[in-house]
C-alpha positions as CSV (number, residue, x, y, z in Angstrom):
1,M,92.0,-13.7,43.8
2,K,88.7,-11.9,42.9
3,K,90.7,-9.0,41.4
4,N,92.7,-11.3,39.2
5,M,89.6,-13.1,38.1
6,F,87.8,-9.9,37.3
7,S,90.8,-8.6,35.3
8,F,90.9,-11.8,33.3
9,L,87.2,-11.5,32.6
10,I,87.3,-7.9,31.4
11,I,90.3,-8.5,29.0
12,F,88.6,-11.7,27.7
13,L,85.2,-10.3,27.0
14,L,86.4,-7.0,25.6
15,F,88.4,-9.1,23.2
16,I,85.5,-11.2,22.0
17,N,83.1,-8.3,21.7
18,I,85.6,-6.3,19.6
19,S,86.7,-9.2,17.5
20,F,83.3,-10.3,16.4
21,A,81.4,-7.1,16.2
22,Q,82.3,-6.7,12.5
23,D,80.2,-8.4,9.8
24,D,81.2,-11.9,8.7
25,P,81.5,-12.0,4.9
26,F,81.0,-15.7,5.0
27,A,77.8,-15.6,7.3
28,V,75.0,-18.0,6.4
29,K,71.9,-16.0,5.6
30,K,68.7,-17.7,6.6
31,K,65.5,-17.5,4.7
32,D,62.0,-17.4,6.0
33,G,61.2,-20.8,7.6
34,D,64.9,-21.8,7.9
35,I,66.7,-22.4,11.3
36,C,70.3,-21.1,11.4
37,I,72.5,-22.9,13.9
38,V,76.1,-22.0,14.9
39,S,77.8,-25.1,16.2
40,G,81.5,-25.7,16.4
41,A,84.5,-27.1,14.5
42,E,83.5,-29.8,12.0
43,S,85.6,-32.4,13.9
44,G,84.0,-31.5,17.2
45,S,81.1,-32.7,19.3
46,Y,78.9,-29.6,18.8
47,Y,79.0,-30.1,15.1
48,Q,78.2,-33.8,15.4
49,I,75.2,-33.0,17.7
50,A,74.0,-30.4,15.2
51,Q,74.2,-33.0,12.4
52,D,71.9,-35.3,14.6
53,I,69.4,-32.4,14.7
54,I,69.6,-32.0,10.9
55,R,68.8,-35.6,10.4
56,I,65.6,-35.6,12.4
57,Y,64.4,-32.1,11.6
58,N,61.6,-31.8,8.9
59,G,62.8,-28.4,7.5
60,K,65.8,-26.5,6.4
61,V,68.7,-26.1,8.8
62,N,71.5,-23.8,7.9
63,L,74.5,-25.0,9.9
64,K,77.4,-22.6,10.5
65,P,80.6,-24.1,11.8
66,S,82.7,-22.1,14.3
67,K,85.7,-22.5,16.5
68,G,83.9,-23.1,19.8
69,A,81.7,-21.9,22.6
70,V,83.1,-18.4,22.9
71,N,83.0,-17.8,19.1
72,N,79.4,-19.0,19.2
73,Y,78.3,-16.6,21.9
74,A,80.0,-13.6,20.1
75,M,78.3,-14.6,16.8
76,L,74.9,-15.0,18.4
77,I,74.9,-11.5,19.9
78,N,76.2,-9.9,16.7
79,D,74.6,-11.8,13.9
80,P,70.8,-11.5,13.7
81,D,70.6,-14.3,11.2
82,I,71.6,-16.9,13.8
83,D,68.7,-18.5,15.6
84,V,70.4,-21.1,17.8
85,A,73.9,-21.4,19.3
86,F,75.8,-24.0,21.3
87,T,77.7,-22.6,24.3
88,Q,78.9,-23.3,27.8
89,Y,77.4,-22.1,31.1
90,D,80.7,-20.5,32.3
91,V,80.8,-18.4,29.0
92,L,77.3,-17.1,29.8
93,L,78.1,-16.5,33.4
94,K,81.3,-14.5,32.8
95,A,79.5,-12.5,30.0
96,K,76.8,-11.7,32.4
97,Q,79.3,-10.4,35.0
98,Y,80.9,-8.3,32.3
99,D,77.4,-6.9,31.3
100,Y,76.8,-5.9,34.9
101,Q,80.0,-4.0,35.2
102,T,79.6,-2.2,31.8
103,K,75.8,-1.7,32.1
104,S,75.3,-3.8,28.9
105,H,72.3,-6.0,28.4
106,N,73.4,-8.7,25.9
107,T,73.1,-11.6,28.2
108,D,69.6,-10.5,29.4
109,Q,68.3,-11.5,26.0
110,I,70.0,-14.9,25.9
111,K,67.6,-17.7,26.8
112,V,68.2,-21.5,27.2
113,L,66.3,-23.6,24.7
114,L,67.8,-27.0,25.7
115,P,70.3,-28.3,28.2
116,L,72.9,-30.5,26.6
117,G,74.6,-32.4,29.4
118,S,78.1,-31.7,30.6
119,E,81.5,-31.4,28.9
120,E,84.4,-32.7,30.8
121,I,87.6,-30.7,31.5
122,H,90.5,-32.7,30.1
123,M,94.0,-32.0,31.4
124,L,96.5,-33.7,29.2
125,V,100.3,-34.3,29.6
126,R,102.9,-36.5,28.1
127,L,103.2,-40.0,29.6
128,D,106.6,-39.3,31.1
129,S,105.6,-35.9,32.6
130,K,106.1,-35.1,36.3
131,I,102.8,-33.3,36.4
132,F,100.2,-35.1,38.5
133,G,97.9,-32.2,39.5
134,I,97.1,-28.6,39.0
135,S,99.7,-27.5,41.6
136,D,102.4,-29.0,39.4
137,L,101.6,-26.6,36.6
138,K,103.5,-23.8,38.4
139,D,105.8,-22.0,35.9
140,K,105.0,-24.6,33.2
141,K,103.8,-23.8,29.7
142,V,100.2,-24.8,29.2
143,G,97.9,-24.9,26.2
144,V,94.7,-23.0,27.2
145,G,92.8,-22.7,24.0
146,N,92.2,-19.9,21.6
147,P,91.0,-16.8,23.5
148,A,88.8,-15.5,20.7
149,K,87.0,-18.7,19.9
150,E,87.2,-21.6,22.4
151,G,85.4,-22.1,25.7
152,T,88.4,-23.9,26.8
153,Y,90.2,-20.6,27.2
154,L,87.7,-19.2,29.6
155,T,87.5,-22.5,31.6
156,S,91.3,-22.8,31.9
157,G,91.5,-19.1,32.9
158,L,89.0,-19.7,35.7
159,I,91.0,-22.7,36.9
160,K,94.1,-20.5,36.9
161,S,92.4,-17.7,38.9
162,I,90.7,-20.0,41.4
163,S,93.6,-22.3,42.0
164,G,96.2,-19.4,42.2
165,V,98.7,-21.5,40.3
166,R,100.6,-19.4,37.8
167,W,101.6,-21.1,34.6
168,I,102.6,-19.6,31.2
169,D,99.6,-19.5,28.8
170,Y,100.0,-21.1,25.3
171,E,97.1,-19.5,23.5
172,K,96.5,-21.8,20.6
173,T,93.8,-24.1,19.4
174,F,93.7,-27.7,20.6
175,D,95.3,-29.0,17.4
176,S,98.2,-26.7,17.7
177,S,98.6,-27.3,21.4
178,F,98.4,-31.1,21.0
179,V,101.3,-31.0,18.4
180,A,103.3,-28.7,20.7
181,L,102.7,-31.1,23.6
182,L,104.0,-34.1,21.7
183,K,107.0,-32.1,20.6
184,G,107.8,-31.1,24.1
185,E,107.2,-27.4,23.4
186,I,104.6,-27.1,26.1
187,D,104.1,-29.2,29.3
188,A,100.3,-29.7,29.4
189,L,97.1,-28.6,27.8
190,F,93.4,-28.1,28.8
191,F,90.5,-29.1,26.6
192,V,86.8,-29.0,27.3
193,G,84.5,-31.4,25.5
194,Y,82.1,-34.3,25.7
195,A,84.0,-37.5,26.6
196,P,85.0,-39.3,24.5
197,V,86.3,-36.3,22.5
198,N,86.6,-37.5,19.0
199,K,90.1,-36.1,18.5
200,L,91.4,-38.0,21.5
201,N,89.3,-41.1,20.8
202,S,90.7,-41.7,17.3
203,L,94.4,-41.1,17.8
204,L,96.9,-43.3,16.0
205,P,98.2,-46.1,18.3
206,T,101.6,-44.4,18.3
207,Y,100.2,-41.3,20.0
208,N,98.1,-43.4,22.5
209,Q,101.4,-44.5,24.1
210,L,102.6,-40.9,24.6
211,I,99.9,-39.2,26.6
212,R,97.9,-39.4,29.8
213,L,95.1,-37.5,31.6
214,V,95.7,-35.8,34.9
215,P,93.1,-35.6,37.7
216,I,91.6,-32.1,38.6
217,K,90.6,-32.1,42.2
218,D,90.5,-28.5,43.5
219,E,87.2,-28.3,45.5
220,R,87.0,-24.5,44.8
221,L,86.1,-25.2,41.2
222,G,82.7,-26.4,42.4
223,Q,81.4,-22.8,42.3
224,F,81.5,-22.8,38.5
225,H,81.6,-26.5,37.6
226,K,80.5,-29.9,38.8
227,K,82.5,-33.0,39.8
228,S,82.8,-35.6,37.1
229,I,84.8,-38.7,36.3
230,I,86.2,-39.8,32.9
231,T,86.1,-43.5,33.3
232,A,88.6,-46.1,32.3
233,G,88.0,-47.2,28.8
234,T,86.5,-43.9,27.7
235,Y,89.6,-43.7,25.4
236,P,91.6,-46.6,24.1
237,W,94.6,-45.4,26.0
238,L,92.9,-44.7,29.3
239,F,93.2,-47.5,31.8
240,Y,92.0,-45.8,35.0
241,D,89.3,-43.4,36.2
242,V,90.2,-39.8,36.2
243,E,88.5,-37.3,38.5
244,T,87.8,-33.9,37.0
245,Y,85.1,-31.3,36.6
246,S,82.6,-30.7,33.9
247,V,80.9,-27.7,32.3
248,N,77.2,-27.5,31.5
249,S,76.4,-26.7,27.9
250,F,73.2,-25.4,26.3
251,L,71.4,-24.6,23.1
252,V,70.5,-20.9,23.4
253,T,68.9,-18.2,21.4
254,N,69.0,-14.4,21.3
255,T,65.6,-12.9,21.9
256,T,66.6,-9.3,21.2
257,N,64.7,-9.0,17.9
258,E,62.6,-12.2,18.1
259,A,59.6,-11.8,15.8
260,P,56.5,-14.1,15.7
261,I,57.9,-16.0,12.8
262,D,61.1,-16.7,14.7
263,A,59.0,-18.0,17.7
264,E,57.1,-20.3,15.4
265,K,60.4,-21.8,14.0
266,L,61.9,-22.2,17.5
267,E,58.7,-24.0,18.7
268,K,58.8,-26.4,15.7
269,F,62.5,-26.9,16.4
270,L,61.9,-27.8,20.1
271,I,58.9,-30.0,19.3
272,T,61.0,-32.0,16.9
273,I,63.7,-32.6,19.4
274,R,61.1,-33.6,22.0
275,D,59.3,-36.0,19.8
276,K,62.5,-37.6,18.4
277,Q,64.3,-38.1,21.7
278,E,64.5,-41.9,21.3
279,T,65.9,-41.6,17.8
280,L,68.5,-39.1,19.0
281,K,69.5,-41.3,21.9
282,S,69.8,-44.5,19.9
283,E,71.3,-43.1,16.7
284,G,73.0,-39.8,17.7
285,H,75.9,-38.6,19.8
286,D,76.2,-40.1,23.3
287,M,75.4,-36.7,24.7
288,W,71.7,-37.2,24.0
289,K,71.6,-39.8,26.7
290,E,72.4,-37.0,29.2
291,V,69.8,-34.5,28.1
292,D,67.5,-33.6,31.0
293,L,64.1,-32.6,29.6
294,N,63.0,-31.7,33.1
295,Y,65.5,-28.8,33.0
296,D,66.6,-29.5,36.6
297,D,69.4,-27.4,38.0
298,I,69.4,-24.9,35.1
299,K,70.7,-21.6,36.6
300,W,69.9,-19.5,33.5
301,E,66.6,-18.1,32.2
302,I,64.7,-20.6,30.2
303,H,62.9,-19.5,27.0
304,P,59.1,-19.5,27.4
305,L,58.8,-21.7,24.4
306,A,60.9,-24.4,26.0
307,K,58.7,-24.2,29.1
308,K,55.6,-24.6,26.9
309,V,57.0,-27.5,24.8
310,F,58.4,-29.4,27.7
311,N,55.6,-28.6,30.2
312,L,57.9,-26.9,32.7
313,N,56.4,-25.1,35.6
């Protein structure tokens, strides 16, 4: 199992490093005093959370959309104009293992600025499906996310390696996978996101009657993720609690070429989030209610500025 997991890791990280090493002709260039954030798809939670920050921040924020957590990590290590990125803990963890094997040092320079709560792993099937757990995915066709862009791809790959269940990967974005699921072209799909995920929360009533969530209960997943429950009523079509696992997410920065002016901007950025917590909780995305400003249980190096601003030991 370890060999399979490592092979998956090498292929995955080689792909993202090669794919995003080239310059992005559409990159947002920051100016002195600006903060540049890479978030996620405009319909996704990362983008909504970034919009919350823009509303409370007294300064210019350049917001760069992306396709997800993997895309964000690759952009952060390759684009010096990006100050802050949203990403998942398992993306950082697997990148660090790859760095160790190749004697690279990218992840050594990635520091946590703010913990962002947990994103639930959703396993979705059609209502009439005979799939009731991970073991039922054997030899089925499963949407696993876009390998170059979405954290879902990494998370689903880890589930596949750890569980030992062999399914056929359908390597498309959530939107493409969801359509394929409804048309019967695939049997299931994975998606990682803060529940309620907007795309699943705002479905037309016709679609609500065609899908259901499947519990994820494999105890071995606890080495990378933590147990979670998507409660009844989270979605209009969900009438029962669903056991699953969740992935920690962070705001991170790349300290490779961090200059004094960059540190000043990041400190202002963190102070604003600290001082506007009540506004973010009452008016922003539900995720803000989960933010732990004590930084408990963070298994990644925290930026010294975060320790200073939030009085961490």
